[in-house]
MDTraj code that builds the backbone (N, CA, C; nanometers):
import mdtraj as md
import numpy as np

residues = "MET THR ILE ALA GLU SER LEU GLY PRO ASP VAL THR GLU GLU ARG ASN PHE VAL SER ASP ALA LEU HIS LYS LEU SER GLN PRO LEU THR ALA LEU HIS CYS SER LEU GLU LEU SER LEU ALA ARG ASP GLN SER PRO GLU GLU PHE ARG SER SER VAL GLU ALA ALA LEU GLN ASN ALA GLU ARG LEU ARG GLN ARG LEU LEU LEU LEU ARG GLU LEU SER ASP ALA GLY ASP PRO GLY ASP ILE SER VAL PRO VAL ASP LEU ARG ARG LEU LEU GLU ASP LEU ARG GLU ASP LEU LEU PRO VAL PHE GLU SER ALA GLY GLY ARG PHE GLU VAL ASP CYS VAL PRO LEU LEU VAL ARG GLY ASN VAL ALA LYS LEU GLY ARG ALA PHE PHE TYR LEU LEU GLU TYR LEU LEU ARG HIS SER PRO GLN ALA SER LEU ARG LEU THR VAL GLN GLU ALA ASN GLY TRP ALA GLU ILE LYS VAL MET PRO ALA SER THR SER VAL SER PRO ALA SER PRO ASN ALA ARG SER VAL PRO VAL MET ALA ASP GLU VAL GLU ILE THR HIS ARG THR LEU ARG ALA THR GLY GLY SER LEU MET ALA VAL GLU SER ALA SER GLY GLU VAL PHE CYS THR ALA SER LEU PRO ILE SER LYS".split()
xyz = np.array([
    [-1.9513, -5.2476, 3.3974],
    [-1.8744, -5.1920, 3.2855],
    [-1.9511, -5.2129, 3.1554],
    [-1.9618, -5.1062, 3.0745],
    [-2.0302, -5.1161, 2.9464],
    [-1.9399, -5.1841, 2.8435],
    [-2.0020, -5.2275, 2.7295],
    [-1.9239, -5.2897, 2.6228],
    [-1.8199, -5.1916, 2.5696],
    [-1.8623, -5.0633, 2.5529],
    [-1.7706, -4.9614, 2.5020],
    [-1.6510, -4.9443, 2.5946],
    [-1.6773, -4.9453, 2.7266],
    [-1.5685, -4.9302, 2.8230],
    [-1.4728, -5.0486, 2.8176],
    [-1.5284, -5.1710, 2.7969],
    [-1.4431, -5.2896, 2.7930],
    [-1.3547, -5.2918, 2.6694],
    [-1.3952, -5.2234, 2.5627],
    [-1.3159, -5.2196, 2.4401],
    [-1.2031, -5.1180, 2.4468],
    [-1.2032, -5.0350, 2.5498],
    [-1.0889, -4.9481, 2.5714],
    [-1.0995, -4.8107, 2.5089],
    [-0.9854, -4.7392, 2.5059],
    [-0.9837, -4.5983, 2.4643],
    [-1.0144, -4.5757, 2.3173],
    [-0.9938, -4.6771, 2.2305],
    [-1.0198, -4.6576, 2.0883],
    [-1.1661, -4.6256, 2.0613],
    [-1.2556, -4.6973, 2.1325],
    [-1.3987, -4.6728, 2.1134],
    [-1.4347, -4.5343, 2.1652],
    [-1.3788, -4.4962, 2.2789],
    [-1.4050, -4.3622, 2.3330],
    [-1.3589, -4.2550, 2.2367],
    [-1.2417, -4.2760, 2.1752],
    [-1.1891, -4.1788, 2.0797],
    [-1.2806, -4.1668, 1.9581],
    [-1.3293, -4.2817, 1.9072],
    [-1.4188, -4.2778, 1.7913],
    [-1.5514, -4.2119, 1.8271],
    [-1.5991, -4.2370, 1.9496],
    [-1.7239, -4.1735, 1.9933],
    [-1.7063, -4.0222, 1.9991],
    [-1.5925, -3.9779, 2.0524],
    [-1.5648, -3.8345, 2.0572],
    [-1.5527, -3.7753, 1.9172],
    [-1.4936, -3.8531, 1.8252],
    [-1.4779, -3.8064, 1.6881],
    [-1.6143, -3.7853, 1.6230],
    [-1.7054, -3.8810, 1.6403],
    [-1.8392, -3.8686, 1.5814],
    [-1.9136, -3.7497, 1.6411],
    [-1.9043, -3.7331, 1.7737],
    [-1.9708, -3.6212, 1.8394],
    [-1.9169, -3.4885, 1.7891],
    [-1.7839, -3.4817, 1.7754],
    [-1.7203, -3.3590, 1.7282],
    [-1.7592, -3.3312, 1.5829],
    [-1.7667, -3.4369, 1.5019],
    [-1.8044, -3.4207, 1.3610],
    [-1.9461, -3.3659, 1.3477],
    [-2.0374, -3.4191, 1.4279],
    [-2.1763, -3.3708, 1.4237],
    [-2.1837, -3.2234, 1.4622],
    [-2.1057, -3.1855, 1.5629],
    [-2.1052, -3.0455, 1.6063],
    [-2.0519, -2.9542, 1.4962],
    [-1.9442, -2.9960, 1.4306],
    [-1.8811, -2.9122, 1.3289],
    [-1.9656, -2.9016, 1.2016],
    [-2.0451, -3.0031, 1.1746],
    [-2.1299, -2.9983, 1.0556],
    [-2.2596, -2.9234, 1.0802],
    [-2.3045, -2.9208, 1.2052],
    [-2.4355, -2.8626, 1.2347],
    [-2.4396, -2.7129, 1.2099],
    [-2.3294, -2.6415, 1.2398],
    [-2.3301, -2.4956, 1.2248],
    [-2.3462, -2.4505, 1.0796],
    [-2.2627, -2.4960, 0.9841],
    [-2.2838, -2.4528, 0.8456],
    [-2.4129, -2.5064, 0.7854],
    [-2.4564, -2.6250, 0.8290],
    [-2.5813, -2.6801, 0.7768],
    [-2.7007, -2.5978, 0.8239],
    [-2.6994, -2.5574, 0.9519],
    [-2.8068, -2.4729, 1.0051],
    [-2.8089, -2.3371, 0.9367],
    [-2.6906, -2.2792, 0.9149],
    [-2.6831, -2.1505, 0.8467],
    [-2.7346, -2.1603, 0.7037],
    [-2.7016, -2.2685, 0.6358],
    [-2.7500, -2.2896, 0.4993],
    [-2.9018, -2.3018, 0.4972],
    [-2.9565, -2.3780, 0.5895],
    [-3.1022, -2.3964, 0.5972],
    [-3.1725, -2.2642, 0.6249],
    [-3.1183, -2.1851, 0.7172],
    [-3.1805, -2.0571, 0.7529],
    [-3.1778, -1.9586, 0.6364],
    [-3.0666, -1.9524, 0.5644],
    [-3.0573, -1.8574, 0.4533],
    [-3.1537, -1.8942, 0.3421],
    [-3.1711, -2.0230, 0.3155],
    [-3.2665, -2.0659, 0.2128],
    [-3.4100, -2.0435, 0.2595],
    [-3.4357, -2.0681, 0.3875],
    [-3.5697, -2.0494, 0.4419],
    [-3.6103, -1.9024, 0.4369],
    [-3.5181, -1.8128, 0.4696],
    [-3.5462, -1.6697, 0.4643],
    [-3.5699, -1.6219, 0.3211],
    [-3.5001, -1.6824, 0.2268],
    [-3.5182, -1.6442, 0.0867],
    [-3.6594, -1.6744, 0.0378],
    [-3.7168, -1.7806, 0.0899],
    [-3.8512, -1.8199, 0.0467],
    [-3.9610, -1.7530, 0.1290],
    [-3.9252, -1.7007, 0.2460],
    [-4.0269, -1.6509, 0.3386],
    [-4.0749, -1.5102, 0.3060],
    [-3.9995, -1.4346, 0.2276],
    [-4.0389, -1.2968, 0.2009],
    [-4.0052, -1.2582, 0.0575],
    [-4.0789, -1.1581, 0.0095],
    [-4.0509, -1.1062, -0.1237],
    [-3.9168, -1.0334, -0.1213],
    [-3.8424, -1.0502, -0.2270],
    [-3.7101, -0.9903, -0.2345],
    [-3.6881, -0.9248, -0.3695],
    [-3.6108, -0.8186, -0.3662],
    [-3.5673, -0.7581, -0.4917],
    [-3.4628, -0.8505, -0.5542],
    [-3.4349, -0.8333, -0.6823],
    [-3.3309, -0.9171, -0.7446],
    [-3.1974, -0.9083, -0.6716],
    [-3.1628, -0.7891, -0.6228],
    [-3.0360, -0.7736, -0.5516],
    [-3.0371, -0.8513, -0.4190],
    [-3.1501, -0.8441, -0.3475],
    [-3.1613, -0.9156, -0.2209],
    [-3.1581, -1.0669, -0.2433],
    [-3.2279, -1.1102, -0.3496],
    [-3.2299, -1.2534, -0.3792],
    [-3.0897, -1.3035, -0.4127],
    [-3.0183, -1.2232, -0.4922],
    [-2.8807, -1.2613, -0.5266],
    [-2.7939, -1.2694, -0.4016],
    [-2.8107, -1.1741, -0.3095],
    [-2.7337, -1.1749, -0.1857],
    [-2.7652, -1.2998, -0.1033],
    [-2.8933, -1.3387, -0.1000],
    [-2.9335, -1.4581, -0.0248],
    [-2.8718, -1.5844, -0.0855],
    [-2.8721, -1.5905, -0.2186],
    [-2.8137, -1.7070, -0.2859],
    [-2.6630, -1.7129, -0.2604],
    [-2.5963, -1.5981, -0.2642],
    [-2.4523, -1.5949, -0.2369],
    [-2.4212, -1.6411, -0.0951],
    [-2.5061, -1.5989, 0.0010],
    [-2.4877, -1.6430, 0.1398],
    [-2.5054, -1.7945, 0.1507],
    [-2.6051, -1.8478, 0.0793],
    [-2.6287, -1.9923, 0.0812],
    [-2.5107, -2.0669, 0.0203],
    [-2.4562, -2.0129, -0.0882],
    [-2.3404, -2.0760, -0.1515],
    [-2.2187, -2.0751, -0.0582],
    [-2.2000, -1.9661, 0.0139],
    [-2.0880, -1.9587, 0.1081],
    [-2.1023, -2.0638, 0.2176],
    [-2.2241, -2.0788, 0.2687],
    [-2.2465, -2.1788, 0.3730],
    [-2.2328, -2.3207, 0.3172],
    [-2.2751, -2.3407, 0.1928],
    [-2.2586, -2.4714, 0.1295],
    [-2.1108, -2.5043, 0.1117],
    [-2.0298, -2.4030, 0.0764],
    [-1.8862, -2.4250, 0.0608],
    [-1.8212, -2.4553, 0.1953],
    [-1.8641, -2.3870, 0.3014],
    [-1.8123, -2.4174, 0.4353],
    [-1.8441, -2.5622, 0.4721],
    [-1.9659, -2.6043, 0.4402],
    [-2.0067, -2.7409, 0.4695],
    [-1.9219, -2.8407, 0.3898],
    [-1.8948, -2.8091, 0.2614],
    [-1.8138, -2.8970, 0.1781],
    [-1.6715, -2.9096, 0.2338],
    [-1.6143, -2.7964, 0.2757],
    [-1.4792, -2.7993, 0.3312],
    [-1.4738, -2.8801, 0.4604],
    [-1.5768, -2.8643, 0.5439],
    [-1.5812, -2.9418, 0.6684],
    [-1.5883, -3.0920, 0.6387],
    [-1.6689, -3.1292, 0.5387],
    [-1.6818, -3.2696, 0.5028],
    [-1.5494, -3.3263, 0.4521],
    [-1.4772, -3.2475, 0.3717],
    [-1.3476, -3.2919, 0.3222],
    [-1.2495, -3.3153, 0.4373],
    [-1.2465, -3.2210, 0.5320],
    [-1.1565, -3.2356, 0.6465],
    [-1.1948, -3.3562, 0.7323],
    [-1.3248, -3.3762, 0.7512],
    [-1.3694, -3.4893, 0.8323],
    [-1.3377, -3.6218, 0.7637],
    [-1.3476, -3.6240, 0.6316],
    [-1.3097, -3.7456, 0.5587],
    [-1.1612, -3.7753, 0.5779],
    [-1.0785, -3.6712, 0.5711],
    [-0.9355, -3.6893, 0.5953],
    [-0.9091, -3.7356, 0.7381],
    [-0.9843, -3.6780, 0.8326],
    [-0.9673, -3.7169, 0.9730],
    [-1.0009, -3.8641, 0.9948],
    [-1.1100, -3.9094, 0.9331],
    [-1.1528, -4.0475, 0.9525],
    [-1.0532, -4.1456, 0.8920],
    [-0.9794, -4.1003, 0.7899],
    [-0.8851, -4.1871, 0.7209],
    [-0.7442, -4.1773, 0.7778],
    [-0.7196, -4.0736, 0.8581],
    [-0.5824, -4.0471, 0.9030],
    [-0.5277, -4.1542, 0.9960],
    [-0.6150, -4.2261, 1.0665],
    [-0.5684, -4.3288, 1.1588],
    [-0.5192, -4.4549, 1.0916],
    [-0.5450, -4.4694, 0.9600],
    [-0.4981, -4.5857, 0.8846],
    [-0.3623, -4.5519, 0.8250],
    [-0.2552, -4.6233, 0.8631],
    [-0.1223, -4.5859, 0.8141],
    [-0.1015, -4.6116, 0.6661],
    [-0.1864, -4.6975, 0.6052],
    [-0.1674, -4.7301, 0.4641],
    [-0.0460, -4.8197, 0.4445],
    [0.0017, -4.8272, 0.3217],
    [0.1179, -4.9095, 0.2906],
    [0.2444, -4.8372, 0.3356],
    [0.3119, -4.8939, 0.4356],
    [0.4341, -4.8298, 0.4866],
    [0.5559, -4.9183, 0.4617],
    [0.5442, -5.0051, 0.3609],
    [0.6540, -5.0969, 0.3326],
    [0.7718, -5.0279, 0.2642],
    [0.7455, -4.9137, 0.1974],
    [0.8514, -4.8411, 0.1276],
    [0.8910, -4.7196, 0.2114],
    [1.0166, -4.7061, 0.2510],
    [1.0597, -4.5887, 0.3296],
    [1.0334, -4.4588, 0.2540],
    [1.0039, -4.3527, 0.3286],
    [0.9737, -4.2225, 0.2703],
    [1.0957, -4.1322, 0.2818],
    [1.1357, -4.0737, 0.1697],
    [1.2436, -3.9753, 0.1691],
    [1.1855, -3.8442, 0.2221],
    [1.2089, -3.8176, 0.3512],
    [1.1445, -3.7041, 0.4159],
    [1.1907, -3.5711, 0.3560],
    [1.3202, -3.5580, 0.3276],
    [1.3683, -3.4313, 0.2725],
    [1.3048, -3.4027, 0.1366],
    [1.2948, -3.5044, 0.0529],
    [1.2338, -3.4836, -0.0785],
    [1.0864, -3.4470, -0.0640],
    [1.0166, -3.5161, 0.0278],
    [0.8748, -3.4856, 0.0487],
    [0.8557, -3.3401, 0.0912],
    [0.9373, -3.2943, 0.1864],
    [0.9228, -3.1575, 0.2370],
    [0.9670, -3.0537, 0.1335],
    [1.0683, -3.0861, 0.0552],
    [1.1107, -2.9936, -0.0497],
    [1.0032, -2.9817, -0.1578],
    [0.9370, -3.0931, -0.1895],
    [0.8271, -3.0884, -0.2872],
    [0.7123, -3.0034, -0.2337],
    [0.6825, -3.0177, -0.1045],
    [0.5777, -2.9362, -0.0442],
    [0.6152, -2.7888, -0.0463],
    [0.7415, -2.7606, -0.0192],
    [0.7871, -2.6210, -0.0232],
    [0.7677, -2.5627, -0.1627],
    [0.8016, -2.6411, -0.2648],
    [0.7861, -2.5930, -0.4024],
    [0.6395, -2.5661, -0.4341],
    [0.5506, -2.6529, -0.3851],
    [0.4066, -2.6352, -0.4103],
    [0.3508, -2.5137, -0.3372],
    [0.3984, -2.4910, -0.2137],
    [0.3402, -2.3867, -0.1297],
    [0.4102, -2.2524, -0.1413],
    [0.5312, -2.2507, -0.1943],
    [0.6076, -2.1258, -0.1982],
    [0.5332, -2.0118, -0.2696],
    [0.4670, -2.0359, -0.3853],
    [0.3932, -1.9252, -0.4476],
    [0.2850, -1.8664, -0.3572],
    [0.2245, -1.9513, -0.2739],
    [0.1206, -1.9032, -0.1820],
    [0.1834, -1.8131, -0.0760],
    [0.2973, -1.8567, -0.0223],
    [0.3681, -1.7758, 0.0772],
    [0.4119, -1.6432, 0.0163],
    [0.4698, -1.6495, -0.1036],
    [0.5214, -1.5278, -0.1668],
    [0.4103, -1.4309, -0.2025],
    [0.2943, -1.4839, -0.2437],
    [0.1818, -1.3951, -0.2761],
    [0.1304, -1.3230, -0.1523],
    [0.1559, -1.3817, -0.0345],
    [0.1162, -1.3181, 0.0920],
    [0.2300, -1.2325, 0.1485],
    [0.3387, -1.2201, 0.0712],
    [0.4513, -1.1386, 0.1156],
    [0.5429, -1.2077, 0.2139],
    [0.5379, -1.3412, 0.2187],
    [0.6189, -1.4141, 0.3149],
    [0.7192, -1.5063, 0.2489],
    [0.7713, -1.5994, 0.3290],
    [0.8676, -1.6960, 0.2781],
    [0.8518, -1.8278, 0.3543],
    [0.9063, -1.9339, 0.2978],
    [0.8983, -2.0656, 0.3585],
    [1.0346, -2.1318, 0.3470],
    [1.1014, -2.1522, 0.4624],
    [1.2352, -2.2083, 0.4653],
    [1.2298, -2.3529, 0.5139],
    [1.3013, -2.4406, 0.4448],
    [1.3094, -2.5815, 0.4843],
    [1.4556, -2.6208, 0.4987],
    [1.4914, -2.6745, 0.6144],
    [1.6268, -2.7228, 0.6400],
    [1.6150, -2.8642, 0.6952],
    [1.6340, -2.9627, 0.6068],
    [1.6111, -3.1022, 0.6451],
    [1.7321, -3.1864, 0.6075],
    [1.7845, -3.2602, 0.7034],
    [1.8935, -3.3523, 0.6735],
    [1.8360, -3.4719, 0.5970],
    [1.9176, -3.5424, 0.5171],
    [1.8673, -3.6593, 0.4431],
    [1.8233, -3.7696, 0.5399],
    [1.6952, -3.8085, 0.5312],
    [1.6417, -3.9106, 0.6204],
    [1.5353, -3.9934, 0.5486],
    [1.5331, -4.1225, 0.5783],
    [1.4256, -4.2102, 0.5349],
    [1.3425, -4.2446, 0.6584],
    [1.2100, -4.2239, 0.6521],
    [1.1232, -4.2473, 0.7675],
    [1.0145, -4.3484, 0.7329],
    [0.9552, -4.4030, 0.8377],
    [0.8416, -4.4930, 0.8201],
    [0.7175, -4.4110, 0.7886],
    [0.6345, -4.4630, 0.6981],
    [0.5104, -4.3942, 0.6655],
    [0.4699, -4.4175, 0.5217],
    [0.3571, -4.3624, 0.4873],
    [0.3054, -4.3678, 0.3514],
    [0.3233, -4.2306, 0.2891],
    [0.3935, -4.2234, 0.1755],
    [0.4308, -4.0936, 0.1204],
    [0.3085, -4.0080, 0.0874],
    [0.2017, -4.0688, 0.0351],
    [0.0824, -3.9910, -0.0001],
    [0.0141, -3.9367, 0.1249],
    [0.0015, -4.0220, 0.2283],
    [-0.0651, -3.9782, 0.3510],
    [0.0172, -3.8732, 0.4251],
    [0.1491, -3.8947, 0.4331],
    [0.2333, -3.7953, 0.4989],
    [0.2325, -3.6634, 0.4227],
    [0.2331, -3.6711, 0.2898],
    [0.2299, -3.5493, 0.2096],
    [0.1038, -3.4686, 0.2332],
    [-0.0122, -3.5359, 0.2335],
    [-0.1383, -3.4650, 0.2590],
    [-0.1423, -3.4086, 0.3994],
    [-0.0935, -3.4865, 0.4961],
    [-0.0980, -3.4418, 0.6353],
    [-0.0129, -3.3162, 0.6559],
    [0.1085, -3.3170, 0.6038],
    [0.1946, -3.1997, 0.6202],
    [0.1434, -3.0811, 0.5386],
    [0.0783, -3.1079, 0.4253],
    [0.0203, -2.9990, 0.3469],
    [-0.0877, -2.9280, 0.4281],
    [-0.1781, -3.0058, 0.4885],
    [-0.2829, -2.9462, 0.5716],
    [-0.2221, -2.8664, 0.6863],
    [-0.1196, -2.9231, 0.7505],
    [-0.0583, -2.8553, 0.8644],
    [0.0073, -2.7248, 0.8222],
    [0.0858, -2.7280, 0.7158],
    [0.1576, -2.6080, 0.6722],
    [0.0624, -2.5011, 0.6217],
    [-0.0441, -2.5436, 0.5537],
    [-0.1426, -2.4464, 0.5078],
    [-0.2104, -2.3785, 0.6267],
    [-0.2395, -2.4557, 0.7312],
    [-0.2988, -2.3991, 0.8528],
    [-0.2018, -2.3016, 0.9196],
    [-0.0755, -2.3422, 0.9296],
    [0.0238, -2.2556, 0.9932],
    [0.0452, -2.1276, 0.9128],
    [0.0371, -2.1369, 0.7804],
    [0.0491, -2.0171, 0.6974],
    [-0.0598, -1.9167, 0.7315],
    [-0.1832, -1.9668, 0.7477],
    [-0.2947, -1.8771, 0.7795],
    [-0.2794, -1.8143, 0.9173],
    [-0.2021, -1.8776, 1.0062],
    [-0.1886, -1.8276, 1.1428],
    [-0.0492, -1.7731, 1.1711],
    [0.0270, -1.7490, 1.0659],
    [0.1579, -1.6876, 1.0820],
    [0.1456, -1.5379, 1.0596],
    [0.1813, -1.4557, 1.1586],
    [0.1610, -1.3101, 1.1465],
    [0.2231, -1.2500, 1.0210],
    [0.3387, -1.2998, 0.9799],
    [0.4060, -1.2446, 0.8621],
    [0.4099, -1.3433, 0.7462],
    [0.3243, -1.4455, 0.7503],
    [0.3150, -1.5457, 0.6430],
    [0.4503, -1.6074, 0.6111],
    [0.5324, -1.6290, 0.7135],
    [0.6660, -1.6860, 0.6950],
    [0.6891, -1.7980, 0.7957],
    [0.7383, -1.9117, 0.7465],
    [0.7631, -2.0263, 0.8328],
    [0.9034, -2.0807, 0.8104],
    [0.9584, -2.1402, 0.9164],
    [1.0860, -2.2101, 0.9075],
    [1.0654, -2.3524, 0.9583],
    [1.1000, -2.4515, 0.8754],
    [1.0851, -2.5926, 0.9111],
    [1.2232, -2.6559, 0.9138],
    [1.2567, -2.7187, 1.0260],
    [1.3864, -2.7851, 1.0399],
    [1.3663, -2.9303, 1.0803],
    [1.4532, -3.0156, 1.0313],
    [1.4488, -3.1584, 1.0649],
    [1.5892, -3.2046, 1.1001],
    [1.6014, -3.2701, 1.2155],
    [1.7275, -3.3279, 1.2600],
    [1.7043, -3.4720, 1.3041],
    [1.8099, -3.5522, 1.3007],
    [1.8025, -3.6891, 1.3497],
    [1.8409, -3.6917, 1.4967],
    [1.7635, -3.7657, 1.5765],
    [1.7929, -3.7770, 1.7197],
    [1.7499, -3.9141, 1.7710],
    [1.8472, -3.9994, 1.7988],
    [1.8222, -4.1302, 1.8605],
    [1.7195, -4.2142, 1.7843],
    [1.7357, -4.2209, 1.6531],
    [1.6474, -4.3044, 1.5729],
    [1.5169, -4.2377, 1.5316],
    [1.5072, -4.1076, 1.5563],
    [1.3847, -4.0345, 1.5226],
    [1.4178, -3.9137, 1.4350],
    [1.3253, -3.8795, 1.3473],
    [1.3320, -3.7535, 1.2743],
    [1.2571, -3.6499, 1.3569],
    [1.3299, -3.5525, 1.4097],
    [1.2695, -3.4486, 1.4934],
    [1.2403, -3.3259, 1.4068],
    [1.1136, -3.2917, 1.3976],
    [1.0667, -3.1858, 1.3071],
    [1.0167, -3.0682, 1.3894],
    [1.0606, -2.9485, 1.3540],
    [1.0140, -2.8262, 1.4201],
    [0.9671, -2.7270, 1.3144],
    [0.8509, -2.6677, 1.3389],
    [0.7978, -2.5646, 1.2502],
    [0.7621, -2.4437, 1.3358],
    [0.8134, -2.3273, 1.2969],
    [0.7853, -2.2053, 1.3720],
    [0.7886, -2.0855, 1.2784],
    [0.7323, -1.9727, 1.3219],
    [0.7416, -1.8518, 1.2392],
    [0.8877, -1.8187, 1.2101],
    [0.9168, -1.7859, 1.0849],
    [1.0559, -1.7595, 1.0457],
    [1.1119, -1.6354, 1.1115],
    [1.0244, -1.5475, 1.1591],
    [1.0699, -1.4188, 1.2121],
    [1.0936, -1.4202, 1.3626],
    [1.0776, -1.5368, 1.4273],
    [1.0892, -1.5388, 1.5725],
    [1.1979, -1.6344, 1.6174],
    [1.2546, -1.6065, 1.7333],
    [1.3531, -1.6966, 1.7928],
    [1.2991, -1.7608, 1.9194],
    [1.1724, -1.7345, 1.9498],
    [1.1119, -1.7885, 2.0717],
    [1.0750, -1.9340, 2.0491],
    [1.1139, -2.0192, 2.1387],
    [1.0814, -2.1607, 2.1308],
    [0.9579, -2.1900, 2.2138],
    [0.8706, -2.2828, 2.1690],
    [0.7545, -2.3182, 2.2509],
    [0.7923, -2.3804, 2.3837],
    [0.9168, -2.4293, 2.3923],
    [0.9624, -2.4885, 2.5185],
    [1.0178, -2.3844, 2.6146],
    [1.0253, -2.2592, 2.5690],
    [1.0788, -2.1541, 2.6542],
    [0.9900, -2.1326, 2.7755],
    [1.0469, -2.1222, 2.8956],
    [0.9640, -2.1038, 3.0156],
    [0.8886, -1.9715, 3.0153],
    [0.9327, -1.8763, 2.9311],
    [0.8639, -1.7482, 2.9256],
    [0.7522, -1.7435, 2.8221],
    [0.7389, -1.8508, 2.7484],
    [0.6391, -1.8528, 2.6416],
    [0.5140, -1.9254, 2.6899],
    [0.4164, -1.8506, 2.7394],
    [0.2895, -1.9110, 2.7794],
    [0.2193, -1.9606, 2.6537],
    [0.1766, -2.0853, 2.6545],
    [0.1189, -2.1415, 2.5335],
    [0.0019, -2.2329, 2.5668],
    [-0.0834, -2.2535, 2.4660],
    [-0.1992, -2.3420, 2.4803],
    [-0.2005, -2.4362, 2.3609],
    [-0.2515, -2.5600, 2.3782],
    [-0.2577, -2.6536, 2.2662],
    [-0.3487, -2.5994, 2.1553],
    [-0.3122, -2.6303, 2.0319],
    [-0.3933, -2.5903, 1.9170],
    [-0.4887, -2.7049, 1.8834],
    [-0.6181, -2.6746, 1.8811],
    [-0.7198, -2.7738, 1.8475],
    [-0.7820, -2.7342, 1.7136],
    [-0.7314, -2.7907, 1.6057],
    [-0.7826, -2.7608, 1.4725],
    [-0.7840, -2.8896, 1.3915],
    [-0.8792, -2.9014, 1.2979],
    [-0.8900, -3.0230, 1.2177],
    [-0.7612, -3.0527, 1.1434],
    [-0.6997, -2.9479, 1.0859],
    [-0.5774, -2.9696, 1.0086],
    [-0.4655, -3.0263, 1.0965],
    [-0.4559, -2.9765, 1.2185],
    [-0.3549, -3.0267, 1.3120],
    [-0.3876, -3.1698, 1.3537],
    [-0.5149, -3.1978, 1.3765],
    [-0.5551, -3.3326, 1.4179],
    [-0.5303, -3.4347, 1.3073],
    [-0.5504, -3.3949, 1.1801],
    [-0.5207, -3.4857, 1.0683],
    [-0.3734, -3.5261, 1.0712],
    [-0.2852, -3.4275, 1.0883],
    [-0.1420, -3.4561, 1.0917],
    [-0.1073, -3.5409, 1.2140],
    [-0.1672, -3.5077, 1.3280],
    [-0.1415, -3.5832, 1.4511],
    [-0.1796, -3.7298, 1.4329],
    [-0.2970, -3.7570, 1.3795],
    [-0.3424, -3.8952, 1.3620],
    [-0.2564, -3.9697, 1.2608],
    [-0.2176, -3.9009, 1.1534],
    [-0.1358, -3.9648, 1.0502],
    [-0.0001, -4.0043, 1.1053],
    [0.0634, -3.9143, 1.1799],
    [0.1943, -3.9448, 1.2372],
    [0.1829, -4.0525, 1.3448],
    [0.0789, -4.0451, 1.4244],
    [0.0619, -4.1443, 1.5311],
    [0.0423, -4.2846, 1.4743],
    [-0.0244, -4.2943, 1.3568],
    [-0.0494, -4.4243, 1.2951],
    [0.0793, -4.4939, 1.2532],
    [0.1879, -4.4172, 1.2346],
    [0.3168, -4.4764, 1.1977],
    [0.4139, -4.4772, 1.3153],
    [0.3638, -4.4484, 1.4341],
    [0.4473, -4.4496, 1.5532],
    [0.5058, -4.3151, 1.5905],
    [0.4669, -4.2095, 1.5175],
    [0.5189, -4.0757, 1.5445],
    [0.4292, -3.9951, 1.6362],
    [0.4552, -3.8658, 1.6420],
    [0.3772, -3.7785, 1.7288],
    [0.3809, -3.6357, 1.6768],
    [0.2897, -3.5539, 1.7269],
    [0.2842, -3.4123, 1.6904],
    [0.2306, -3.3335, 1.8083],
    [0.2920, -3.2179, 1.8345],
    [0.2401, -3.1246, 1.9338],
    [0.2386, -2.9860, 1.8708],
    [0.1256, -2.9194, 1.8803],
    [0.1132, -2.7833, 1.8278],
    [0.0602, -2.6941, 1.9384],
    [0.1277, -2.5808, 1.9611],
    [0.0861, -2.4874, 2.0661],
    [0.0833, -2.3464, 2.0103],
    [-0.0013, -2.2651, 2.0687],
    [-0.0105, -2.1237, 2.0319],
    [0.0425, -2.0395, 2.1470],
    [0.1350, -1.9510, 2.1156],
    [0.1957, -1.8678, 2.2190],
    [0.1015, -1.7539, 2.2574],
    [0.1389, -1.6817, 2.3610],
    [0.0569, -1.5697, 2.4072],
    [0.0443, -1.4613, 2.3006],
    [0.1414, -1.4551, 2.2091],
    [0.1371, -1.3535, 2.1028],
    [0.0590, -1.4004, 1.9804],
    [0.0053, -1.5241, 1.9854],
    [-0.0748, -1.5735, 1.8746],
    [0.0016, -1.6516, 1.7701],
    [0.1312, -1.6745, 1.7917],
    [0.2108, -1.7517, 1.6968],
    [0.1989, -1.9003, 1.7289],
    [0.1978, -1.9830, 1.6241],
    [0.1818, -2.1269, 1.6405],
    [0.3161, -2.1962, 1.6170],
    [0.3503, -2.2860, 1.7079],
    [0.4731, -2.3646, 1.6995],
    [0.4373, -2.5136, 1.6958],
    [0.5088, -2.5894, 1.6158],
    [0.4848, -2.7336, 1.6073],
    [0.6142, -2.8110, 1.6264],
    [0.6047, -2.9195, 1.6998],
    [0.7142, -3.0158, 1.7079],
    [0.6563, -3.1521, 1.6762],
    [0.7262, -3.2286, 1.5927],
    [0.6776, -3.3598, 1.5517],
    [0.7935, -3.4557, 1.5457],
    [0.7614, -3.5835, 1.5470],
    [0.8652, -3.6868, 1.5339],
    [0.8122, -3.8014, 1.4494],
    [0.9013, -3.8622, 1.3724],
    [0.8704, -3.9793, 1.2915],
    [0.9826, -4.0803, 1.3095],
    [0.9479, -4.2096, 1.3197],
    [1.0541, -4.3095, 1.3342],
    [1.1336, -4.3233, 1.2046],
    [1.2649, -4.3277, 1.2182],
    [1.3510, -4.3445, 1.1018],
    [1.3446, -4.4910, 1.0569],
    [1.3358, -4.5105, 0.9269],
    [1.3270, -4.6453, 0.8714],
    [1.4591, -4.7180, 0.8897],
    [1.4512, -4.8393, 0.9394],
    [1.5730, -4.9182, 0.9632],
    [1.6228, -4.9797, 0.8321],
])
top = md.Topology()
chain = top.add_chain()
for i, resn in enumerate(residues, 1):
    res = top.add_residue(resn, chain, resSeq=i)
    for name in ("N", "CA", "C"):
        top.add_atom(name, md.element.get_by_symbol(name[0]), res)
traj = md.Trajectory(xyz[None], top)
């Protein structure tokens, strides 16, 4: 047995995280290098040179965004200060207020129905995690409309997010679905797991994304 194996699944998870991070950074970095190399390798008109610089800037921005997400991912496993209970309804209503103009500009809507609940967690970390998740779901919602509901069940806050225009549940036996593997979803998953919660995100056969999450209610 290797040292890594004796330390258990945490080391394996971190090893997978580093491998995944290297893979995700290599593509925009390679594209950036190639666009700059091509710019220097041949004579270009001012228009061509400008186009090459714009392509390099786009790849640099992709690289910057990937780095930001990876930084959030690396930090998501730390629960932070969870000594103060989080008012989940207020947190989600604040997020709705922040994101509503984005939804409306895309011709959609964002509905939140949350019972009053105090949950375990760090308000700043939970806020960032749900922001990333909702922003991702907005980009993958066919009509840019989401419905988020929260109910209490046996000491847990049960959270569901789905397209506002559909009545199909991810648990429906007729809804063929696959897990969603995205950085934004993984950030939320790690953040909730660090406080004892969980998250599952699936994509239906029609391309709609459904999420179910849980957070422990503060005693």
